C-alpha positions as CSV (number, residue, x, y, z in Angstrom):
1,T,0.6,-13.6,57.2
2,V,3.2,-11.0,56.0
3,V,4.6,-11.4,52.5
4,I,7.8,-9.5,51.7
5,D,8.0,-9.0,47.9
6,K,10.8,-6.8,46.6
7,T,10.8,-8.3,43.1
8,N,9.6,-6.2,40.2
9,P,7.0,-7.9,38.0
10,I,7.7,-8.5,34.4
11,A,6.3,-6.1,31.8
12,P,2.6,-6.8,31.1
13,S,1.5,-8.2,27.7
14,L,0.4,-5.6,25.2
15,T,-1.7,-7.2,22.4
16,G,-4.0,-6.4,19.6
17,I,-2.0,-3.7,17.8
18,S,1.0,-3.4,15.6
19,A,3.2,-0.6,14.5
20,G,2.1,1.0,11.2
21,N,-0.4,3.3,9.5
22,Y,-4.1,2.6,9.7
23,N,-7.3,4.2,8.3
24,S,-9.5,2.6,10.9
25,N,-9.7,2.5,14.7
26,Q,-7.1,0.3,16.5
27,T,-7.8,-1.5,19.8
28,F,-5.3,-3.0,22.3
29,T,-5.4,-5.0,25.5
30,L,-3.1,-5.3,28.5
31,T,-2.7,-8.4,30.7
32,G,-0.5,-8.8,33.7
33,E,-0.1,-10.6,37.1
34,S,-3.2,-11.4,39.0
35,G,-4.0,-8.5,41.4
36,S,-1.7,-6.0,39.7
37,T,-2.7,-2.6,38.7
38,L,-2.2,-2.1,34.9
39,E,-1.5,1.3,33.3
40,Y,-1.0,2.4,29.8
41,S,0.2,5.5,27.9
42,V,-0.5,6.5,24.4
43,D,1.9,9.5,24.4
44,N,5.3,7.7,25.0
45,A,4.9,7.7,28.8
46,S,4.1,11.4,29.2
47,T,0.7,10.5,30.7
48,W,-0.3,7.2,32.4
49,L,-3.9,6.0,32.6
50,T,-5.3,3.1,34.6
51,Y,-6.2,0.2,32.4
52,S,-9.7,-1.2,32.9
53,G,-10.4,-2.9,29.6
54,A,-9.7,-2.8,25.9
55,V,-8.7,0.6,24.6
56,S,-9.7,1.9,21.2
57,L,-7.7,4.5,19.4
58,S,-10.0,6.3,17.1
59,I,-8.8,9.9,16.8
60,E,-6.4,10.7,14.0
61,G,-2.9,11.1,15.1
62,T,0.3,9.3,16.0
63,Y,0.4,7.2,19.2
64,T,3.2,5.6,21.1
65,V,1.5,2.9,23.2
66,I,3.3,1.5,26.3
67,G,2.0,-0.5,29.2
68,R,3.3,-1.3,32.7
69,Q,2.0,-2.9,35.9
70,T,2.4,-2.5,39.7
71,D,2.1,-5.6,41.8
72,Q,0.3,-5.8,45.1
73,A,3.5,-4.9,47.0
74,S,3.8,-1.7,44.9
75,N,6.7,-3.0,42.8
76,L,6.7,-1.4,39.4
77,S,7.5,-3.4,36.2
78,V,9.6,-2.2,33.3
79,N,7.5,-0.8,30.4
80,T,6.4,-2.9,27.6
81,S,8.1,-2.3,24.2
82,S,6.5,0.7,22.6
83,V,4.2,0.3,19.6
84,V,4.1,3.4,17.4
85,L,1.1,3.7,15.1
86,T,-0.7,6.4,13.1
87,I,-4.5,6.6,12.6
88,D,-5.2,8.5,9.4
89,K,-8.7,8.4,8.1
90,T,-8.4,11.5,5.8
91,T,-8.2,10.9,2.0
92,D,-5.8,13.0,-0.1
93,S,-7.1,15.0,-3.0
94,A,-6.8,13.5,-6.5
95,P,-3.3,13.7,-8.1
96,T,-2.6,16.0,-11.0
97,I,-2.1,14.9,-14.6
98,T,0.0,17.3,-16.7
99,G,1.4,17.3,-20.3
100,I,-1.8,16.3,-22.1
101,S,-5.2,17.6,-22.9
102,S,-8.3,16.0,-24.3
103,G,-8.2,16.0,-28.1
104,Y,-7.2,14.3,-31.4
105,Y,-3.5,13.9,-32.1
106,N,-1.3,12.5,-34.9
107,T,1.8,12.2,-32.7
108,N,2.7,10.5,-29.5
109,Q,1.4,12.1,-26.4
110,T,3.2,12.0,-23.0
111,F,1.9,12.8,-19.5
112,T,3.1,12.9,-16.0
113,V,1.3,12.5,-12.7
114,S,2.1,14.2,-9.4
115,G,0.6,13.8,-6.0
116,T,1.3,13.5,-2.3
117,G,0.3,9.8,-2.0
118,N,2.5,6.9,-1.1
119,I,1.3,5.0,-4.1
120,I,0.2,6.8,-7.3
121,Q,-1.6,4.9,-10.0
122,Y,-2.9,5.8,-13.4
123,T,-5.2,4.3,-16.0
124,I,-5.4,4.7,-19.7
125,N,-8.6,2.7,-20.2
126,G,-11.1,4.5,-18.0
127,G,-10.3,2.5,-14.9
128,S,-10.4,-1.1,-16.1
129,T,-6.7,-1.4,-15.3
130,W,-4.7,0.6,-12.9
131,L,-0.9,0.7,-13.1
132,T,1.6,2.0,-10.6
133,Y,3.1,5.3,-11.7
134,S,6.8,5.5,-11.8
135,G,7.6,8.2,-14.5
136,A,6.4,9.8,-17.7
137,V,3.9,7.8,-19.7
138,S,3.9,7.9,-23.5
139,L,0.8,7.1,-25.5
140,S,2.0,6.0,-28.9
141,T,-0.4,3.4,-30.3
142,E,-3.4,4.5,-32.4
143,A,-6.3,4.3,-30.0
144,T,-8.7,6.2,-27.8
145,Y,-7.3,6.6,-24.3
146,S,-9.3,7.6,-21.2
147,V,-6.5,8.8,-18.8
148,S,-7.0,9.3,-15.1
149,A,-5.0,8.9,-11.9
150,R,-5.5,8.2,-8.2
151,Q,-3.4,7.8,-5.1
152,F,-3.2,5.9,-1.8
153,D,-1.6,7.4,1.4
154,L,0.4,5.4,3.9
155,A,-2.7,4.3,5.7
156,G,-4.3,3.0,2.6
157,N,-6.8,5.9,2.1
158,L,-7.8,6.1,-1.6
159,S,-8.2,9.6,-3.2
160,S,-10.8,10.5,-5.7
161,N,-9.9,10.0,-9.3
162,A,-8.4,12.9,-11.3
163,S,-10.7,14.2,-14.0
164,T,-10.6,11.9,-17.1
165,I,-8.7,13.2,-20.1
166,T,-9.7,11.6,-23.4
167,V,-6.9,11.4,-26.0
168,V,-7.3,10.0,-29.5
169,I,-4.1,9.1,-31.3
170,D,-4.6,8.8,-35.1
171,K,-1.5,8.6,-37.2
172,T,-3.1,7.2,-40.3
173,N,-3.5,9.6,-43.2
174,P,-7.0,9.7,-44.7
175,I,-7.5,8.3,-48.1
176,A,-7.6,10.7,-51.0
177,P,-11.1,11.9,-51.8
178,S,-12.6,10.7,-55.1
179,L,-13.5,13.1,-57.7
180,T,-16.6,12.4,-59.7
181,G,-18.6,14.2,-62.3
182,I,-15.9,15.8,-64.3
């Protein structure tokens, strides 16, 4: 029996991954027509590899994943939609706190935080509560503050904490000493 097939197959199904930034390995699968040859590319169709089972992306970098299939009559499908993702397992260094130093103060103290992260957070209570940094922070209430900062990159990697700066705000004048013995 001779079968004449001039119809290109539909694009295969690319599953298991989504576009985004990740700090862990990402795995995808391709499925297509029975008997077809599946191929995939992780470099935006510059290089095609024969698909034989689930593919794990584990090396840091940016990938543009595409799949295609060739049916038994050598008809080539269109490519799947591309999925662009970045694997980033490297943590950034701690952010930098400026404007304050450890010590005792009788005035408000203000600090700023700078870093390379997507999200920068700071704490004034030694890490019990973390707040998203959006601009200069003023310490005005009488208290002891344990100030530190950290940051997350786009892939969710958490940096180490900045060294803790201990600030004591004391605006209360001491009571007058008592004189005795005269």
